[in-house]
C-alpha positions in Angstrom: 17.6 27.3 35.2 16.0 24.0 36.4 12.2 25.8 36.9 12.9 27.0 33.0 13.8 23.6 31.8 10.6 22.0 34.0 8.7 24.5 31.9 10.2 23.2 28.2 9.5 19.7 29.0 6.3 20.8 30.1 5.4 22.7 27.0 7.0 19.6 24.7 4.9 17.0 26.2 1.8 19.2 26.2 1.9 19.7 22.4 3.3 16.0 21.7 0.2 14.6 23.6 -2.5 17.4 23.1 -2.0 18.8 19.8 -4.0 17.8 17.1 -2.9 16.1 13.5 -2.5 17.2 10.6 -3.7 15.7 7.9 -0.9 16.1 5.6 1.1 14.1 3.2 4.8 12.7 3.3 5.5 14.5 0.6 4.5 16.4 -2.4 2.2 14.9 -5.0 4.2 13.0 -7.7 3.1 12.6 -11.6 1.3 9.6 -12.4 1.8 10.2 -15.8 2.1 13.7 -17.8 0.8 15.2 -21.0 -1.3 11.7 -22.0 -3.1 12.5 -25.5 -6.6 11.3 -24.5 -9.4 11.2 -27.2 -9.0 15.1 -27.8 -7.8 16.2 -24.0 -4.2 16.1 -23.0 -4.2 15.1 -19.4 -1.9 14.8 -16.7 -2.2 13.4 -13.5 -0.6 14.3 -10.3 -1.4 12.0 -7.1 -0.5 11.9 -3.3 -2.0 8.2 -2.8 -1.4 7.6 1.3 -3.4 4.8 2.8 -6.8 6.1 3.8 -7.6 9.3 1.4 -5.4 9.7 -1.3 -5.3 12.7 -3.2 -5.4 12.6 -7.1 -5.1 15.9 -9.1 -6.1 15.9 -13.3 -5.1 18.4 -14.8 -5.9 19.2 -18.5 -5.2 21.2 -21.5 -6.8 22.3 -24.2 -10.6 22.8 -25.2 -13.0 22.2 -23.0 -16.8 21.6 -22.7 -18.8 23.6 -20.2 -21.0 20.2 -19.0 -17.3 18.1 -18.4 -17.0 16.1 -15.3 -14.4 14.4 -13.8 -14.4 11.1 -12.1 -11.1 9.1 -10.8 -11.8 5.5 -10.3 -9.6 3.2 -8.0 -9.6 -0.7 -7.9 -7.2 -2.9 -5.6 -5.2 -4.9 -8.6 -6.0 -7.7 -7.2 -9.3 -7.4 -7.8 -10.5 -8.0 -4.3 -13.2 -5.2 -4.1 -15.0 -3.5 -6.6 -14.1 0.2 -8.1 -15.2 2.9 -6.9 -15.6 6.2 -8.6 -15.0 9.7 -7.0 -16.0 12.7 -8.8 -13.4 15.4 -9.3 -14.0 19.1 -8.1 -12.7 21.6 -10.5 -10.4 24.3 -9.5 -9.6 27.5 -11.0 -6.2 28.0 -11.2 -4.1 31.0 -13.1 -3.5 29.7 -16.8 -4.8 25.6 -16.0 -7.8 24.0 -15.6 -7.3 21.3 -12.5 -9.5 19.0 -10.4 -8.8 17.4 -7.6 -10.7 13.7 -6.2 -10.1 12.6 -2.5 -10.2 8.9 -3.0 -10.8 5.8 -0.5 -7.4 3.8 -0.4 -7.9 1.1 2.1 -4.8 -0.9 2.0 -1.0 -0.9 1.3 -1.0 -2.5 -2.5 -1.4 -1.8 -5.8 -4.5 0.1 -7.0 -5.3 0.2 -10.6 -6.9 3.9 -11.6 -9.3 5.0 -13.9 -9.8 8.4 -15.6 -13.5 9.4 -16.9 -13.6 12.9 -18.6 -17.6 12.7 -19.3 -19.3 14.8 -21.1 -22.3 15.5 -24.1 -19.4 15.2 -26.8 -18.8 11.6 -25.2 -16.7 9.8 -22.3 -13.6 9.3 -22.3 -10.9 7.3 -20.3 -7.3 6.4 -19.6 -5.9 3.8 -17.1 -2.7 3.9 -14.6 -1.4 1.7 -11.9 -0.2 3.5 -8.9 0.7 2.0 -5.5 -0.3 3.0 -1.8 1.9 4.5 0.5 1.8 4.2 4.3 0.3 7.5 5.8 2.9 8.1 7.9 3.7 8.1 11.8 0.7 10.1 13.2 1.6 11.8 16.5 4.6 10.8 16.1 5.7 12.9 13.3 6.4 15.3 15.4 9.2 13.2 17.5 10.3 12.4 14.2 10.8 15.9 12.7 12.1 17.5 15.8 14.9 15.0 16.6 17.7 16.8 14.8 16.3 20.2 16.0 16.2 18.8 19.5 20.1 16.6 18.6 21.4 20.5 18.2 19.7 22.5 20.6 21.1 19.6 23.1 24.9 20.5 21.4 24.5 24.1 22.1 23.1 24.0 25.6 26.4 21.4 26.2 28.4 24.5 25.0 27.3 27.2 26.8 27.6 25.1 30.2 31.1 24.3 29.4 32.1 27.7 28.0 30.4 29.7 31.2 32.3 26.8 33.6 35.5 28.2 32.1 34.4 31.6 33.2 
């Protein structure tokens, strides 16, 4: 029994210290705005604005020109840095056109977001504001998320030990 505990503790320690950090967000993307009419386009923007690399998904409906490009510009609302634009990559999904942009957000603060749609037919843009969120706990995420399972396992082990002692 003691050997089994030692191996389990060693395995948990190895996973905790040598496991790779996952580049995931704390929750699903949420809508920044939905179905906004921007000239001839209907635009929805979903975001996961983590400090570091934030994700923006631009979903377009309607007739889209073949040469359409989408850029996402971000600037701190305070104006402390100039606006930086990031080109969004088109993703083909079933039944909708979506563009994905990874932007750099350097601090936990409000950012002004500009979505620019450029084509030979003309350029249009729309604005919104989003607050950058903390990126998570890094390696501590594993421990935080394992806590409920470890607690249930501990309670189960205590119950089994008591049951064995009664026999």
